[in-house]
N, C-alpha and C positions, 0 to 999 in steps of 0.2 A: 708839421711836426712828425718825426719818424716814430712809429709805434715801437714800444718796448715789448719784445716777445721773449718767451722762454727758450731754453735750449731745445732744439728739434728732437723728435719730430712733432710737428703741429700742421695745421691745414690753412690754406689761403683760398679765399673766394675772391676771384677777380671779376669785377663787374665793369664792362666797357660799354659806353653809351654815346649816342648822338641825340641831343635835345631838340625838341620842337621850339618854335619861337614863343616868347612870352613866359612869364613866371607861372601863371595859372595855379597858384597855391603850392608850387614845387618847393620853394625855400622853407615855408612853414612846415611842410610834411618832412622835409629832410632833417630839420631840427628836431622834430618829434621822434623820427626814427633813430637819430643819434642818441637821444636820451633813453629810448626804449632798449636799443641793442646793448647799451652799456650795462644794463641790468640782466641781460640774458646769460644764463649759465653757459660756461665754456667760451664766452667771447673774450678775446685777448687784446683787441685794439684794431685800428684801421688807419689807412692813409688814403688821401683823395686829392685829385687834381682835375681841373676842368679848363679847357680852352674850347676849341670846336669839338674835340673829342674828350669825353670824361672817362676817368679811370678811378675806381675805388677798389682798394684791396682790403678785405677784412680778414682777420686772423682768428683761428678757432682751435680749441684743444683737441677736438675730435669730430668725426663725421656725424655723430648723433647730435651734437650741439648745433651743427649747421642745419640738420633736418628739423630740429625743434624751432629754430629761428624761421625757417621757411614756412612752417606750419602756424606761426604766431598770427592771430587774427588781424591785428593792426598792420603787421607787415604784409599780409595778404592783400589788404585793402590798398596799401601803398603800391604794391606791385601791379594791381589792376589799373590804378590811375596812371601808372607809368606806361602801361601798354596802350591805354586809351587816350591819354592827354599829353604826357611829358616827353616821350621818347619817339624819335623817328625809327631808331633801331637800337638793339642792345645785344650783348652776349655775356653769358655767365660761364666761368670756368672754375673748377675746383681742383686744387693741386695739393699734394703732400709736400711740405717743406722738410727736406732732409739735411740741409746745411744752411746756416746763416752766419755771416760775419760782416764786419764793417769797421768804420772809423768814426770817432767822435772827437772833435776839436773843442775843448772847453773854453775857448776865448770868447 
């Protein structure tokens, strides 16, 4: 599902990753993080896709909201498990969205 975002400007955090083999608790933690982030002040939504390469883009009102999410204790625990168990490699990019437009077919 495509996230419904406000009129720009807002911010996007782009998380690109390569997973290790096996679940090792990944799915359960991902579900917990989705619940937790949805309550985070400044969070606007996210989009995610995974094949051999995973990409998750989360949308935020401002840089302060992103910083607060990074400092969240449960999110910090998930990031550590990501580094130690779930990911072969990952990259995080933060970008300011200045334009957004699209098309929606209601059929």
